[in-house]
A tleap script that builds the chain and sets N, CA, C and O, in Angstrom:
source leaprc.protein.ff14SB
mol = sequence {
  NMET SER TYR LYS VAL LYS LEU ASN ILE PHE
  GLU GLY PRO LEU ASP LEU LEU LEU PHE LEU
  ILE ARG LYS GLU LYS ILE ASP ILE TYR ASP
  ILE PRO ILE VAL LYS ILE THR THR GLN TYR
  THR GLU TYR MET ASP LEU MET GLN MET LEU
  ASP LEU ASP ILE ALA GLY GLU PHE ILE VAL
  MET ALA ALA THR LEU MET HIE ILE LYS SER
  LYS LEU LEU LEU PRO PRO GLU GLU THR GLU
  CGLU
}
set mol.1.N position { 1.034 -1.010 -0.056 }
set mol.1.CA position { 0.161 0.129 -0.207 }
set mol.1.C position { 0.859 1.298 0.094 }
set mol.1.O position { 1.540 1.554 1.088 }
set mol.2.N position { 0.581 2.041 -0.982 }
set mol.2.CA position { 1.545 3.040 -1.093 }
set mol.2.C position { 0.813 4.424 -0.560 }
set mol.2.O position { -0.362 4.696 -0.806 }
set mol.3.N position { 1.692 5.231 0.194 }
set mol.3.CA position { 1.300 6.580 0.799 }
set mol.3.C position { 0.972 7.554 -0.426 }
set mol.3.O position { 1.899 7.683 -1.226 }
set mol.4.N position { -0.207 8.261 -0.696 }
set mol.4.CA position { -0.600 9.194 -1.321 }
set mol.4.C position { -0.576 10.741 -1.047 }
set mol.4.O position { -0.929 11.247 0.018 }
set mol.5.N position { -0.168 11.348 -2.017 }
set mol.5.CA position { 0.137 12.875 -1.517 }
set mol.5.C position { -1.042 13.452 -2.262 }
set mol.5.O position { -1.404 13.021 -3.357 }
set mol.6.N position { -1.762 14.679 -1.470 }
set mol.6.CA position { -2.367 15.605 -2.288 }
set mol.6.C position { -1.954 16.914 -2.036 }
set mol.6.O position { -1.914 17.468 -0.937 }
set mol.7.N position { -1.626 17.412 -3.215 }
set mol.7.CA position { -1.179 19.181 -3.068 }
set mol.7.C position { -1.480 19.799 -4.449 }
set mol.7.O position { -1.475 19.181 -5.514 }
set mol.8.N position { -1.767 21.226 -4.258 }
set mol.8.CA position { -1.771 21.791 -5.430 }
set mol.8.C position { -0.963 21.620 -6.388 }
set mol.8.O position { -1.394 22.074 -7.447 }
set mol.9.N position { -0.009 21.169 -6.441 }
set mol.9.CA position { 1.005 20.769 -7.725 }
set mol.9.C position { 1.055 19.500 -8.171 }
set mol.9.O position { 1.405 19.269 -9.328 }
set mol.10.N position { 0.602 18.204 -7.034 }
set mol.10.CA position { 1.102 17.443 -7.419 }
set mol.10.C position { -0.176 16.200 -6.615 }
set mol.10.O position { -0.500 16.263 -5.429 }
set mol.11.N position { -0.565 15.454 -7.333 }
set mol.11.CA position { -1.600 14.507 -6.279 }
set mol.11.C position { -1.128 12.897 -6.748 }
set mol.11.O position { -1.188 12.642 -7.951 }
set mol.12.N position { -0.741 12.006 -5.956 }
set mol.12.CA position { -0.365 10.618 -6.070 }
set mol.12.C position { 0.509 10.175 -4.962 }
set mol.12.O position { 0.552 10.685 -3.842 }
set mol.13.N position { 1.347 8.962 -5.482 }
set mol.13.CA position { 1.996 8.380 -4.594 }
set mol.13.C position { 3.097 9.001 -4.036 }
set mol.13.O position { 3.518 9.743 -4.923 }
set mol.14.N position { 3.856 9.119 -2.974 }
set mol.14.CA position { 4.769 9.955 -2.572 }
set mol.14.C position { 6.217 9.538 -3.143 }
set mol.14.O position { 7.052 10.411 -3.378 }
set mol.15.N position { 6.462 8.275 -3.341 }
set mol.15.CA position { 7.454 7.622 -4.183 }
set mol.15.C position { 7.814 8.248 -5.502 }
set mol.15.O position { 8.953 8.427 -5.933 }
set mol.16.N position { 6.324 8.646 -6.253 }
set mol.16.CA position { 6.502 9.278 -7.361 }
set mol.16.C position { 6.752 10.538 -7.205 }
set mol.16.O position { 7.420 11.015 -8.122 }
set mol.17.N position { 6.445 11.287 -6.334 }
set mol.17.CA position { 7.005 12.673 -6.009 }
set mol.17.C position { 8.356 12.724 -5.921 }
set mol.17.O position { 9.055 13.241 -6.793 }
set mol.18.N position { 8.762 12.237 -4.955 }
set mol.18.CA position { 10.416 11.888 -4.711 }
set mol.18.C position { 11.007 11.617 -6.211 }
set mol.18.O position { 11.829 12.397 -6.693 }
set mol.19.N position { 10.550 10.482 -6.914 }
set mol.19.CA position { 11.137 10.782 -8.283 }
set mol.19.C position { 11.029 11.671 -9.081 }
set mol.19.O position { 11.860 11.561 -9.982 }
set mol.20.N position { 10.306 12.615 -9.185 }
set mol.20.CA position { 9.694 13.645 -9.882 }
set mol.20.C position { 10.795 14.858 -9.309 }
set mol.20.O position { 11.217 15.746 -10.049 }
set mol.21.N position { 11.134 14.740 -8.020 }
set mol.21.CA position { 12.053 16.000 -7.555 }
set mol.21.C position { 12.998 15.724 -7.849 }
set mol.21.O position { 13.656 16.632 -8.357 }
set mol.22.N position { 13.608 14.476 -7.744 }
set mol.22.CA position { 15.155 14.204 -8.192 }
set mol.22.C position { 15.174 14.586 -9.522 }
set mol.22.O position { 15.874 15.543 -9.854 }
set mol.23.N position { 14.596 14.059 -10.231 }
set mol.23.CA position { 14.740 14.240 -11.817 }
set mol.23.C position { 14.139 15.734 -12.246 }
set mol.23.O position { 13.774 16.043 -13.381 }
set mol.24.N position { 14.126 16.510 -11.169 }
set mol.24.CA position { 13.789 18.136 -11.450 }
set mol.24.C position { 12.779 18.134 -12.447 }
set mol.24.O position { 13.145 18.648 -13.504 }
set mol.25.N position { 11.595 17.698 -12.421 }
set mol.25.CA position { 10.331 17.979 -12.718 }
set mol.25.C position { 9.565 18.840 -12.073 }
set mol.25.O position { 8.850 19.692 -12.601 }
set mol.26.N position { 9.748 18.564 -10.520 }
set mol.26.CA position { 9.043 19.269 -9.671 }
set mol.26.C position { 10.088 19.897 -8.786 }
set mol.26.O position { 11.090 19.420 -8.252 }
set mol.27.N position { 9.452 21.362 -8.786 }
set mol.27.CA position { 10.326 21.644 -8.288 }
set mol.27.C position { 10.505 21.878 -6.515 }
set mol.27.O position { 9.580 22.438 -5.926 }
set mol.28.N position { 11.326 21.569 -5.993 }
set mol.28.CA position { 11.640 21.249 -4.386 }
set mol.28.C position { 10.765 22.269 -3.098 }
set mol.28.O position { 10.114 22.077 -2.071 }
set mol.29.N position { 11.322 23.589 -4.063 }
set mol.29.CA position { 10.648 24.762 -3.290 }
set mol.29.C position { 9.398 25.120 -3.315 }
set mol.29.O position { 9.044 26.100 -2.660 }
set mol.30.N position { 8.429 24.338 -4.132 }
set mol.30.CA position { 7.224 24.273 -4.309 }
set mol.30.C position { 6.403 23.472 -3.428 }
set mol.30.O position { 5.192 23.567 -3.227 }
set mol.31.N position { 7.425 22.499 -2.827 }
set mol.31.CA position { 6.542 21.475 -1.888 }
set mol.31.C position { 6.145 21.787 -0.545 }
set mol.31.O position { 7.026 21.911 0.306 }
set mol.32.N position { 5.159 21.904 -0.296 }
set mol.32.CA position { 5.006 22.343 1.264 }
set mol.32.C position { 4.915 21.110 2.186 }
set mol.32.O position { 3.991 20.309 2.331 }
set mol.33.N position { 6.161 21.180 2.785 }
set mol.33.CA position { 6.440 19.898 3.880 }
set mol.33.C position { 5.211 19.682 4.958 }
set mol.33.O position { 4.530 18.671 5.130 }
set mol.34.N position { 5.147 20.968 5.636 }
set mol.34.CA position { 4.261 21.093 6.715 }
set mol.34.C position { 2.969 20.256 6.219 }
set mol.34.O position { 2.616 19.337 6.958 }
set mol.35.N position { 2.032 20.551 4.711 }
set mol.35.CA position { 1.186 19.733 4.667 }
set mol.35.C position { 1.364 18.360 4.394 }
set mol.35.O position { 0.490 17.614 4.835 }
set mol.36.N position { 2.251 17.885 3.800 }
set mol.36.CA position { 2.658 16.351 3.536 }
set mol.36.C position { 2.813 15.738 5.223 }
set mol.36.O position { 2.210 14.845 5.817 }
set mol.37.N position { 3.796 16.579 5.596 }
set mol.37.CA position { 3.683 15.820 7.051 }
set mol.37.C position { 2.358 15.703 7.901 }
set mol.37.O position { 2.263 14.864 8.797 }
set mol.38.N position { 1.252 16.653 7.559 }
set mol.38.CA position { 0.229 16.794 8.189 }
set mol.38.C position { -0.522 15.463 7.690 }
set mol.38.O position { -0.777 14.566 8.493 }
set mol.39.N position { -0.837 15.379 6.438 }
set mol.39.CA position { -1.397 14.387 5.802 }
set mol.39.C position { -0.813 13.069 6.193 }
set mol.39.O position { -1.489 12.086 6.495 }
set mol.40.N position { 0.869 13.133 6.158 }
set mol.40.CA position { 1.145 11.755 7.046 }
set mol.40.C position { 0.668 11.343 8.172 }
set mol.40.O position { 0.163 10.224 8.247 }
set mol.41.N position { 0.739 12.107 9.157 }
set mol.41.CA position { 0.089 11.715 10.257 }
set mol.41.C position { -1.158 11.357 10.498 }
set mol.41.O position { -1.336 10.545 11.406 }
set mol.42.N position { -2.232 11.833 9.802 }
set mol.42.CA position { -3.495 11.680 9.616 }
set mol.42.C position { -3.451 10.489 9.102 }
set mol.42.O position { -4.381 9.753 9.431 }
set mol.43.N position { -2.517 9.984 8.269 }
set mol.43.CA position { -2.964 8.862 7.372 }
set mol.43.C position { -2.403 7.221 8.675 }
set mol.43.O position { -2.898 6.097 8.749 }
set mol.44.N position { -1.206 7.868 9.480 }
set mol.44.CA position { -0.909 7.010 10.642 }
set mol.44.C position { -1.819 6.976 11.389 }
set mol.44.O position { -2.262 5.839 11.554 }
set mol.45.N position { -2.333 7.790 11.959 }
set mol.45.CA position { -3.876 7.567 12.939 }
set mol.45.C position { -4.747 7.096 12.442 }
set mol.45.O position { -5.480 6.433 13.176 }
set mol.46.N position { -5.037 7.178 11.243 }
set mol.46.CA position { -5.699 6.288 10.586 }
set mol.46.C position { -5.867 4.790 10.653 }
set mol.46.O position { -6.865 4.069 10.669 }
set mol.47.N position { -4.540 4.546 10.688 }
set mol.47.CA position { -3.735 2.936 10.514 }
set mol.47.C position { -4.106 2.443 11.686 }
set mol.47.O position { -4.743 1.392 11.757 }
set mol.48.N position { -3.736 3.171 12.780 }
set mol.48.CA position { -4.020 2.633 14.251 }
set mol.48.C position { -5.290 2.211 14.557 }
set mol.48.O position { -5.719 1.170 15.055 }
set mol.49.N position { -5.951 3.496 14.057 }
set mol.49.CA position { -7.787 3.124 14.360 }
set mol.49.C position { -7.971 1.794 14.103 }
set mol.49.O position { -8.347 0.991 14.957 }
set mol.50.N position { -7.632 1.425 12.547 }
set mol.50.CA position { -8.264 0.284 11.726 }
set mol.50.C position { -7.408 -0.789 12.319 }
set mol.50.O position { -6.214 -0.705 12.606 }
set mol.51.N position { -8.348 -1.984 12.480 }
set mol.51.CA position { -7.652 -3.602 13.182 }
set mol.51.C position { -7.537 -3.862 11.710 }
set mol.51.O position { -8.423 -3.730 10.865 }
set mol.52.N position { -6.256 -4.267 11.539 }
set mol.52.CA position { -5.710 -4.640 10.152 }
set mol.52.C position { -6.035 -6.104 9.907 }
set mol.52.O position { -6.264 -6.613 8.810 }
set mol.53.N position { -6.019 -6.767 11.215 }
set mol.53.CA position { -5.739 -8.380 11.424 }
set mol.53.C position { -7.559 -8.912 11.220 }
set mol.53.O position { -7.837 -10.039 10.810 }
set mol.54.N position { -8.573 -7.928 11.568 }
set mol.54.CA position { -9.711 -8.097 11.366 }
set mol.54.C position { -10.298 -7.999 9.581 }
set mol.54.O position { -11.210 -8.610 9.025 }
set mol.55.N position { -9.599 -7.254 9.201 }
set mol.55.CA position { -9.847 -6.673 7.747 }
set mol.55.C position { -9.194 -7.823 7.046 }
set mol.55.O position { -9.870 -8.532 6.300 }
set mol.56.N position { -7.843 -8.064 7.251 }
set mol.56.CA position { -7.200 -9.187 6.279 }
set mol.56.C position { -7.877 -10.473 6.464 }
set mol.56.O position { -7.649 -11.306 5.587 }
set mol.57.N position { -8.962 -10.943 7.787 }
set mol.57.CA position { -9.623 -12.000 7.992 }
set mol.57.C position { -10.836 -11.914 6.871 }
set mol.57.O position { -11.070 -12.927 6.212 }
set mol.58.N position { -11.523 -10.846 6.675 }
set mol.58.CA position { -12.695 -10.718 5.869 }
set mol.58.C position { -12.010 -10.864 4.767 }
set mol.58.O position { -12.339 -11.876 4.149 }
set mol.59.N position { -11.149 -10.214 4.263 }
set mol.59.CA position { -10.807 -10.246 2.904 }
set mol.59.C position { -10.508 -11.839 2.462 }
set mol.59.O position { -10.891 -12.298 1.386 }
set mol.60.N position { -9.911 -12.454 3.266 }
set mol.60.CA position { -9.744 -13.973 3.119 }
set mol.60.C position { -10.891 -14.633 2.994 }
set mol.60.O position { -11.000 -15.621 2.268 }
set mol.61.N position { -11.719 -14.209 3.601 }
set mol.61.CA position { -13.043 -15.041 3.612 }
set mol.61.C position { -13.875 -14.500 2.215 }
set mol.61.O position { -14.229 -15.322 1.371 }
set mol.62.N position { -14.119 -13.212 2.072 }
set mol.62.CA position { -14.452 -12.959 0.691 }
set mol.62.C position { -14.077 -13.679 -0.419 }
set mol.62.O position { -14.857 -14.212 -1.208 }
set mol.63.N position { -12.599 -13.694 -0.485 }
set mol.63.CA position { -11.929 -14.331 -1.676 }
set mol.63.C position { -12.236 -15.832 -1.694 }
set mol.63.O position { -12.360 -16.479 -2.734 }
set mol.64.N position { -12.353 -16.360 -0.393 }
set mol.64.CA position { -12.778 -17.831 -0.481 }
set mol.64.C position { -14.186 -18.067 -1.062 }
set mol.64.O position { -14.413 -18.987 -1.848 }
set mol.65.N position { -15.206 -17.112 -0.600 }
set mol.65.CA position { -16.419 -17.492 -0.967 }
set mol.65.C position { -16.627 -17.046 -2.593 }
set mol.65.O position { -17.545 -17.502 -3.274 }
set mol.66.N position { -15.601 -16.059 -3.113 }
set mol.66.CA position { -15.791 -16.119 -4.364 }
set mol.66.C position { -15.331 -17.070 -5.183 }
set mol.66.O position { -15.759 -17.481 -6.261 }
set mol.67.N position { -14.256 -17.415 -4.430 }
set mol.67.CA position { -13.744 -18.764 -5.489 }
set mol.67.C position { -14.718 -19.936 -5.524 }
set mol.67.O position { -14.792 -20.606 -6.554 }
set mol.68.N position { -15.518 -20.242 -4.398 }
set mol.68.CA position { -16.109 -21.401 -4.357 }
set mol.68.C position { -17.401 -20.991 -5.287 }
set mol.68.O position { -17.814 -21.887 -6.022 }
set mol.69.N position { -18.101 -19.685 -5.330 }
set mol.69.CA position { -18.988 -19.554 -6.316 }
set mol.69.C position { -18.481 -19.608 -7.752 }
set mol.69.O position { -18.955 -20.394 -8.571 }
set mol.70.N position { -17.394 -18.651 -8.063 }
set mol.70.CA position { -16.872 -18.808 -9.426 }
set mol.70.C position { -16.780 -20.281 -9.973 }
set mol.70.O position { -16.870 -20.424 -11.193 }
set mol.71.N position { -16.561 -21.692 -8.958 }
set mol.71.CA position { -16.379 -22.690 -8.780 }
set mol.71.C position { -17.575 -23.304 -9.633 }
set mol.71.O position { -17.426 -23.876 -10.713 }
set mol.72.N position { -18.872 -23.082 -8.931 }
set mol.72.CA position { -20.063 -23.408 -9.055 }
set mol.72.C position { -20.502 -23.081 -10.411 }
set mol.72.O position { -21.022 -23.903 -11.166 }
set mol.73.N position { -20.210 -21.494 -10.779 }
set mol.73.CA position { -20.862 -21.001 -12.237 }
set mol.73.C position { -20.072 -21.490 -13.416 }
set mol.73.O position { -20.268 -21.033 -14.542 }
set mol.74.N position { -19.071 -22.531 -13.131 }
set mol.74.CA position { -18.584 -23.111 -14.535 }
set mol.74.C position { -19.267 -24.310 -14.401 }
set mol.74.O position { -19.683 -24.940 -13.429 }
set mol.75.N position { -19.291 -24.514 -15.846 }
set mol.75.CA position { -19.852 -25.581 -16.314 }
set mol.75.C position { -18.975 -26.768 -16.063 }
set mol.75.O position { -17.793 -26.748 -16.409 }
set mol.76.N position { -19.657 -28.066 -15.321 }
set mol.76.CA position { -18.900 -28.973 -14.660 }
set mol.76.C position { -17.835 -29.904 -16.027 }
set mol.76.O position { -18.108 -30.157 -17.201 }
set mol.77.N position { -16.784 -30.160 -15.322 }
set mol.77.CA position { -15.777 -30.885 -16.017 }
set mol.77.C position { -16.261 -32.150 -16.791 }
set mol.77.O position { -16.870 -32.931 -16.059 }
set mol.78.N position { -16.130 -32.582 -18.220 }
set mol.78.CA position { -16.229 -33.714 -18.600 }
set mol.78.C position { -15.090 -34.617 -18.191 }
set mol.78.O position { -13.891 -34.337 -18.201 }
set mol.79.N position { -15.685 -35.781 -17.817 }
set mol.79.CA position { -14.818 -36.867 -17.432 }
set mol.79.C position { -14.717 -37.992 -18.598 }
set mol.79.O position { -15.713 -38.390 -19.203 }
set mol.80.N position { -13.555 -38.404 -18.814 }
set mol.80.CA position { -13.267 -39.412 -19.981 }
set mol.80.C position { -13.518 -40.704 -19.397 }
set mol.80.O position { -12.917 -41.041 -18.377 }
set mol.81.N position { -14.622 -41.691 -20.136 }
set mol.81.CA position { -15.083 -42.904 -19.824 }
set mol.81.C position { -14.616 -43.997 -20.355 }
set mol.81.O position { -15.080 -45.089 -20.028 }
savepdb mol mol.pdb
quit
């Protein structure tokens, strides 16, 4: 999961922003560090509030149900006699 940044001059993953700054396609002086830091701390607070273990268990259960249903929707395999 990549951390996304929302600024007036850029919106997207933080690693892409760093890449563009290194390649001098975005001026480092136009980047509001305080805004990025605030967004990051809000993101970290949200991650602490979420119980990712429960979310992971739910995703596994949903994927299992989808797999079972997809197998039921497929026509039965023909067996050689």
